[in-house]
C-alpha positions as CSV (number, residue, x, y, z in Angstrom):
1,M,-0.1,0.0,0.0
2,K,1.4,3.4,-1.2
3,E,-0.1,7.0,-0.7
4,Y,0.4,9.9,-3.5
5,R,-1.0,13.2,-3.1
6,G,-1.9,15.5,-6.1
7,I,-4.5,18.3,-6.7
8,A,-7.9,17.9,-5.7
9,A,-9.4,18.4,-8.9
10,S,-13.2,17.1,-8.7
11,P,-14.6,15.8,-5.4
12,G,-15.8,12.3,-4.6
13,I,-14.3,9.0,-3.7
14,A,-14.1,5.9,-5.9
15,V,-12.2,2.7,-5.6
16,G,-11.4,0.5,-8.6
17,P,-8.8,-1.2,-11.0
18,V,-6.2,0.7,-12.9
19,F,-7.0,1.4,-16.8
20,N,-3.8,3.0,-18.1
21,Y,-4.6,5.2,-20.9
22,V,-1.4,5.5,-23.3
23,K,-1.5,7.1,-26.5
24,Q,0.9,6.3,-29.5
25,D,3.8,9.1,-29.9
26,L,2.8,10.6,-33.3
27,R,5.3,13.1,-33.2
28,S,8.1,10.5,-33.3
29,L,7.0,10.0,-36.8
30,I,7.3,13.3,-38.1
31,L,10.0,14.1,-40.7
32,R,11.3,17.4,-40.6
33,D,13.1,17.4,-43.5
34,I,12.0,19.4,-46.8
35,A,9.3,17.5,-48.8
36,G,10.3,15.7,-51.8
37,D,7.0,15.9,-53.7
38,T,5.0,19.1,-52.3
39,P,1.8,18.4,-54.3
40,A,1.4,15.1,-52.5
41,E,2.2,16.6,-49.3
42,A,-0.4,19.2,-49.8
43,E,-3.1,16.5,-50.8
44,A,-2.6,14.7,-47.9
45,L,-2.9,17.7,-45.8
46,D,-6.1,18.5,-47.5
47,Q,-7.6,15.3,-46.9
48,A,-6.3,15.2,-43.2
49,F,-8.1,18.5,-42.8
50,S,-11.3,17.3,-44.2
51,R,-11.1,14.0,-42.2
52,A,-10.7,16.0,-39.0
53,S,-13.5,18.4,-39.9
54,S,-15.7,15.7,-40.3
55,D,-14.5,13.9,-37.1
56,I,-15.1,17.0,-34.9
57,Q,-18.2,17.7,-36.3
58,A,-19.4,14.2,-35.3
59,L,-18.1,15.1,-31.8
60,V,-20.3,18.0,-31.8
61,D,-23.2,16.5,-32.7
62,L,-22.5,13.8,-30.1
63,M,-21.8,16.3,-27.4
64,E,-25.0,18.3,-28.4
65,E,-27.1,14.9,-27.9
66,R,-25.6,14.5,-24.5
67,E,-26.2,18.1,-23.8
68,R,-22.7,18.6,-22.7
69,Y,-22.3,22.0,-24.1
70,E,-19.1,23.0,-22.8
71,E,-17.3,20.5,-25.0
72,V,-19.7,21.8,-27.8
73,E,-18.2,24.8,-27.4
74,V,-14.5,23.4,-27.3
75,F,-15.0,21.3,-30.7
76,S,-16.9,24.3,-32.3
77,I,-13.5,26.5,-31.9
78,Q,-11.6,23.7,-33.0
79,L,-13.5,23.6,-36.1
80,E,-12.6,27.4,-36.5
81,F,-9.1,27.0,-36.2
82,L,-8.9,24.9,-39.0
83,E,-9.7,27.6,-41.2
84,D,-8.2,30.4,-39.2
85,P,-5.2,32.5,-40.6
86,S,-3.0,32.0,-37.8
87,Y,-3.5,28.2,-37.8
88,G,-5.4,26.3,-40.6
89,E,-4.2,28.8,-43.4
90,E,-0.6,29.0,-42.1
91,I,-0.2,25.1,-42.0
92,R,-1.3,25.0,-45.5
93,R,1.2,28.2,-46.5
94,L,4.0,26.2,-45.2
95,V,3.3,23.1,-46.9
96,K,2.4,24.8,-50.5
97,E,4.9,27.8,-50.5
98,E,7.9,26.7,-48.5
99,A,7.8,23.0,-49.2
100,Y,7.4,21.6,-45.4
101,R,6.2,18.2,-44.9
102,A,2.4,18.3,-43.8
103,A,3.1,17.0,-40.5
104,H,5.9,18.9,-39.6
105,A,3.9,22.2,-40.5
106,V,1.2,20.9,-38.1
107,E,3.8,20.7,-35.6
108,V,5.7,24.0,-36.1
109,V,2.1,26.0,-36.2
110,S,0.8,24.5,-33.4
111,E,3.9,24.9,-31.1
112,Q,4.3,28.6,-32.5
113,L,0.5,29.4,-31.6
114,S,0.7,27.6,-28.2
115,A,3.5,29.5,-27.2
116,E,2.0,32.6,-28.1
117,F,-1.2,31.9,-26.3
118,S,0.9,30.9,-23.3
119,E,2.3,34.3,-23.2
120,I,-1.2,36.1,-22.8
121,E,-2.4,36.1,-19.0
122,D,-6.2,35.5,-20.0
123,E,-7.9,32.2,-19.1
124,Y,-9.6,32.1,-22.3
125,F,-6.5,31.9,-24.2
126,Q,-5.0,29.6,-21.9
127,G,-7.6,27.4,-22.3
128,R,-7.1,27.5,-25.9
129,I,-3.7,25.8,-25.8
130,A,-5.3,22.5,-24.9
131,D,-7.4,22.9,-28.0
132,I,-4.6,23.4,-30.2
133,Q,-2.6,20.4,-28.9
134,D,-5.7,18.3,-29.2
135,L,-6.4,19.2,-33.0
136,A,-2.7,19.1,-33.8
137,R,-2.7,15.2,-32.6
138,R,-6.2,14.7,-34.6
139,L,-4.4,16.0,-37.7
140,L,-1.3,13.9,-37.2
141,A,-3.2,10.8,-36.5
142,C,-5.1,11.7,-39.8
143,L,-2.1,12.1,-41.5
144,F,-0.4,8.9,-40.3
145,N,-3.6,7.0,-40.6
146,A,-2.9,6.2,-36.8
147,K,-5.7,4.9,-34.1
148,D,-5.7,5.7,-30.6
149,V,-7.5,3.4,-28.1
150,S,-10.4,5.2,-26.9
151,L,-12.1,5.6,-23.3
152,A,-15.3,4.6,-24.7
153,D,-13.9,0.9,-25.0
154,I,-13.4,0.3,-21.5
155,S,-14.6,-2.8,-20.8
156,E,-15.2,-2.5,-16.9
157,P,-15.5,0.1,-14.4
158,S,-12.2,1.5,-14.0
159,V,-9.9,4.5,-12.7
160,I,-8.4,6.0,-15.7
161,V,-4.6,6.7,-15.3
162,A,-3.0,9.0,-17.9
163,D,-0.3,11.9,-18.5
164,D,-3.6,14.0,-19.2
165,L,-6.6,13.7,-21.2
166,T,-7.3,16.1,-24.1
167,P,-10.9,17.3,-25.0
168,T,-11.1,14.4,-27.6
169,D,-10.4,12.1,-24.8
170,T,-12.9,13.1,-22.3
171,A,-15.8,13.5,-25.1
172,H,-15.7,9.6,-24.6
173,L,-15.9,9.6,-20.9
174,V,-18.9,7.6,-19.5
175,P,-19.3,8.2,-16.0
176,G,-20.7,4.8,-15.1
177,T,-17.6,3.2,-16.5
178,S,-15.2,6.0,-15.7
179,L,-14.9,5.7,-12.1
180,A,-12.3,8.4,-11.2
181,I,-9.4,10.0,-13.2
182,V,-5.9,10.4,-12.0
183,T,-3.3,12.3,-14.3
184,R,0.2,13.0,-13.9
185,L,0.0,16.4,-15.1
186,G,-2.7,19.1,-15.1
187,S,-4.0,21.8,-12.6
188,A,-7.6,22.7,-10.9
189,T,-8.4,24.7,-13.9
190,S,-7.2,22.3,-16.6
191,H,-9.8,20.6,-19.0
192,T,-9.8,17.2,-17.4
193,A,-10.4,18.9,-13.8
194,I,-13.2,21.2,-15.4
195,L,-14.9,18.1,-17.3
196,S,-14.7,15.7,-14.5
197,R,-16.7,18.1,-12.2
198,G,-19.2,18.8,-14.4
199,L,-19.5,14.8,-15.1
200,G,-19.4,14.1,-11.3
201,I,-16.2,12.1,-11.7
202,P,-13.9,12.3,-8.6
203,S,-10.3,13.1,-9.9
204,V,-7.0,14.2,-9.0
205,V,-4.6,15.8,-11.2
206,G,-1.0,16.8,-11.1
207,L,0.2,13.8,-9.5
208,G,3.8,13.7,-10.9
209,A,5.8,10.6,-11.3
210,F,2.8,8.1,-10.8
211,H,2.5,4.5,-12.4
212,A,0.3,1.7,-11.2
213,D,0.1,-1.5,-13.4
214,D,-3.4,-2.1,-15.1
215,G,-5.9,-3.8,-12.5
216,T,-4.0,-2.3,-9.6
217,R,-6.6,-1.4,-7.0
218,L,-6.7,2.4,-6.2
219,V,-8.5,4.3,-3.8
220,V,-9.0,8.1,-5.4
221,D,-10.2,10.7,-2.9
222,G,-10.9,13.9,-5.2
223,S,-11.9,15.9,-2.4
224,E,-8.4,15.4,-0.7
225,G,-6.4,14.9,-3.7
226,L,-5.3,11.6,-2.2
227,V,-4.5,8.6,-4.3
228,I,-3.9,5.2,-2.5
229,A,-2.5,2.1,-4.2
230,D,-3.1,-1.6,-3.3
231,P,-5.0,-0.6,-0.3
232,D,-5.6,-3.3,2.3
233,K,-9.3,-4.7,2.3
234,A,-10.1,-2.9,5.7
235,L,-9.1,0.4,4.2
236,E,-10.8,0.0,0.6
237,A,-14.1,-0.9,2.5
238,E,-13.6,2.0,4.7
239,Y,-13.1,4.5,1.5
240,Q,-16.1,2.3,-0.2
241,K,-18.3,3.4,2.5
242,R,-16.9,7.0,2.4
243,G,-17.9,7.0,-1.4
244,E,-21.2,6.1,-0.5
245,N,-21.8,8.5,2.3
246,F,-20.5,11.5,-0.2
247,R,-23.1,10.1,-3.0
248,E,-25.9,10.0,-0.6
249,R,-25.1,13.5,1.0
250,Q,-25.0,14.9,-2.9
251,A,-28.5,13.6,-3.3
252,E,-29.7,14.9,-0.1
253,L,-28.5,18.2,-1.1
254,R,-30.0,18.3,-4.8
255,A,-33.3,17.3,-3.2
256,L,-33.1,20.3,-1.2
257,A,-32.1,22.7,-4.1
258,A,-35.7,23.8,-4.9
259,D,-36.8,24.8,-1.3
260,P,-36.3,28.3,-0.2
261,A,-33.3,29.6,1.1
262,V,-34.2,31.0,4.2
263,T,-31.7,31.6,7.4
264,S,-32.8,30.0,10.8
265,D,-33.8,33.7,11.6
266,G,-36.2,33.9,8.9
267,E,-34.1,36.0,6.7
268,T,-34.4,35.1,3.1
269,V,-31.3,34.8,1.0
270,E,-31.0,34.9,-3.0
271,V,-29.4,32.1,-4.3
272,A,-27.9,32.7,-7.8
273,A,-25.9,30.4,-10.6
274,N,-22.9,31.7,-12.1
275,I,-23.4,30.8,-15.9
276,G,-20.5,30.6,-18.3
277,N,-21.8,28.3,-21.0
278,L,-25.0,26.5,-21.9
279,G,-24.0,23.6,-19.7
280,D,-24.4,26.0,-16.7
281,V,-27.8,26.9,-17.7
282,T,-29.0,23.2,-17.9
283,Q,-27.4,22.5,-14.3
284,A,-29.0,25.6,-12.9
285,L,-32.4,24.6,-14.4
286,E,-32.0,20.9,-13.0
287,L,-31.2,22.5,-9.6
288,S,-34.0,24.8,-9.7
289,L,-32.0,28.2,-9.5
290,I,-33.6,29.5,-12.6
291,H,-37.2,30.0,-13.0
292,I,-38.6,30.7,-16.3
293,S,-42.0,32.1,-16.7
């Protein structure tokens, strides 16, 4: 048994076997010399852009169907990047005018734009870095005809362990199968943290050099930022009970959400929802914080 401390990213407690989510290193496949056949590289790039656009639009449709509107916004932004002068058009220019290989052009422009956004002290632009990196990986996968394992393919309820999760990864999260998320990278404001909170999946991020073999039993306490590998039976049972108590308490609070907010001395307090996207509207409506007449 061993304990690890990370960042408490999404509250709740889960216990289950590890599923290590490992993706192919596509950057190792990139050739960075001058393209020998520019028309062929340009054609391959056009096909990659077309395939990526279709795949992303399919994710937009799926996320709309599941009412996960924050991800709808993320993938809609990625579609815009494909045609943006600073991204899509610049990648095409490097291939057609400067004889870059298609994959190398994707790498160069993605790194350059990510670096520019990292220097802007604004949460919106910081959030776009993950979108650019996710889109770049999708384009490389299209160019190399590579296929990653999907989180939708998990066959049993598991704790997902990964370096980090991209928007494309989290789009395939299934709350019933994804018991918890543990990542070596990330912060409390990362895409993984925000999405796991919205889905109610306990998560601990920023764990650093953590490794556990597939099937290893993990306790994940997303409220405390605690991960325990190979707990003994007594400790596992204790955390199972804590998890049940947490879920029961959440259900109780949801049941009280529609009640008037009144203090013990009879003072009425206004309760409002902080809405940043359509997903927040949906949640506020579910909690009876918004009344539409």
